[in-house]
N, C-alpha and C positions, 0 to 999 in steps of 0.2 A: 294748735288747740290751745285754748286760753282756760279751760275750764275741766275738773274731773268731777264726775258725779258717780258717788257711790251707793251702792246698796248697803244697807247695815248687816242685818241678821245672815250669816253665813259668808260674808264678804268682809267686812272689817272686824267682827265678832264670830265665836263659835256659838253655838246653841242647839238645842234639842226644839224640833219642829213641833213635837208633840206637846199638846197642851196639858196632858194628865200624867206623863211619866215622871214628873219631878215629884217631891215629897211636899204634901201640902197639909200639915197637922194642924197649923192654925187657921188655915181656912176652914178646913172640916171642923175644927174645935168652935168655929164661929157659928156655922149652921146648928150644930149641937146645942148651943149656948141660947139659941133664939129660936128654940120649938121644934126641930127636926131631929126625927130619930134614926135619920140615915147613917147605915154603916159606911165605913170609909171606902170601900169597893163599890156601893151604891152611891156616893157622893161623886167618884170619879165619873161613874158612866153616867149619871144624870148630867154633870158638867159637861163631857164630851159630847153628849147628845144634844145639849143646848146649843154649844159652839157649831155643830154640825148644821142644826137648821138654819143659823145665822149664814155660814159658808153656803148654803144650797141657795140662799137668795142673792147671795154676792156673786155666785158662779153665773147667774144669769145675764148679769150686766155691769159687773165689776163694781158696783156700789159699795162703798166700804162701810162698815159698823163699827161702833165704839164698844170697849169692854164695859163700860158704864151700861149700855143696852143688855149685856149678856148677863151681868150681874143682877140687873133688875129683874129679868126673865128668870133667870135661875132660880133666885130668891122666891119670887112668886110662884112657880111651878113646884118648888119644893116645900112650900107652906112656910116659909120662913119669916119671921117678924123681926128682922133687923136693918140695920142701916145698908143700903146697897153700896154706898160710898166707901165705907169701911171694909165690906166684903172685897171690893174692888182692890183696895190698897193692899190688904192682905194677900190677896190671890197674885198681884204683879209683884210683890216683894218676893214671894216664895218662888214664882216662875222664874224672874229675873236673876235669882241665884245660880242659875244653870249658864248663864252667859258669861263668857270668857274672853278677855282681850290677849291675843296673842302678843309673845315678846316680840320687841321690836315694831310696833305698829307705830309708835308716835315719832321716831326717828324717821321711818319710810315717809309718814305724812310731811313732816319738816322739810324732807327732801323734795318731795313732790310740789309742796307749797312754793318752793324757791320760785316756780316757773309756771305755777297754775293757781288759780283760783280753786277752792275744795267746797263740795257740798255733800250731804247725806240726803237721800232721796229713798224713803223706806215704808214699805206697808207695816202698818201696825195699828192696833186698836187702842193704843193709848197716847194721847198727846204728850204725855210728862214722861214715859219710861225712856225712850231713845236718849230725849236731851239729858236726863238724869244719868244714864249711863255714860253717855259721853263727858259728863262733867267729873263723874267718878273715876274716868280713866285719864283724866288730865288732857283730854284734846278736843274740849267742845270749841276753845279759842281758835282752833286750825281751820274751822270751818265756816264759810262765808254765808252758808244758808243751810237751814235743815228743814226739807220738805217732807212731810209726813202724810199717809193715805187718809188717816182720820180727820186731819184738817182740810185735806182738799176734798173730801166726800166722795171720791173713788179711790180704787185700788189699781197699782200696777197690774196688767200692762193698758190701763185706760189711757189715753193720750192726754186727758188734762192733767196728770200727774208730772209728766214729762214738760208740757208747756209751762206749767206752775214753776218748776225747777228753774227754767230758762229765763223766765220773768223775774225770777227772783234774784239772779245773777246779773239781768240785764245783758243777755247774750242770745247769740243765734243757735241753732241747732249744730251748724257747721263749725261751731267755736268749741265744741263740747264733745267728750266722750263719755261712756258710760261703761261702770265696771260694775258686774254682779254674778250670783252662781246659780240663778234660776232663768231658764230659757226664754219662757213667754214673758217674764217680767224684767227681765235685765238684759236680754238681748234683742228678741223680736220686736218688743215694744218699743225700746229706744230706736232701733234700726228703721222701723217704720215711721218714726217721727224725725229721721233725717241725722240721728245723732250715731257717731261710730262707736259701737259695742265690742267689748272684750266680755268674754264669758269664762269664769272659773270653772273648768271642767277637766280635772286631771285624768279622771276616766274615759275621756273621750267618748262621750256617750251622745253627743248632740251634733247634729249636722251643721259644722259651721267652719267657716275657713280656718286653716290652721293658724294662720297669722293673727286670728282674732280669737284663739284660745289661750288660756294661761292656766298654769297650774295653782295660782294663789295669786293675793294682790301684792305680795312681794316681788312678782315677775314685771311690774308696771315699769319701773325704772329702765329695764333693759330693751323695752319695745321702743322702736324707731319713732313710731307714730306718736308717742308721748312728747317727745321733744320737738317735733315738726312745729 
């Protein structure tokens, strides 16, 4: 194997999958300052419902949407006369504050990089957030490619995402492995594309071969398949 493709959220970093359980005081204040009387609770409920409507469309065919689209739609439905790009910036800054890089990640990546090219392949609604988080963690230069669903136009497990990643690295599916924590996006999807996949599944909840299940990304160096 010449390359390792990593999912980002839940694999390389920890995060909350909820879009509204963080604190969003600045985002809420923005809508209040621009014509909305929404309470904080109603603000969260409205934003969550807006995301859910976009998700429902994506669930049909895996077509990705952007945070810019969500921001514009939410401000419009909330009768907020404000700059959608500024609201997007505030929201993403507050949401990404809950993302944490585990201790030891950079040494792990440096070890893996000795024998493999590395790439991030992530579902995300922002073209900037993952690159900014990688830069902030001091690991951006360890990756040969960063492939984001919002840029591709499709989200994992759509085959276009994996094809884009392989093309970015100039490799075949047989030369790559995929590592992630979501069965459909990070195991079944890559597997269908011919990429050997490892699923982070410490609770053993998914039906995958034991040799393809790991407890965390830190288990990778111990797997013989990685060094083949």
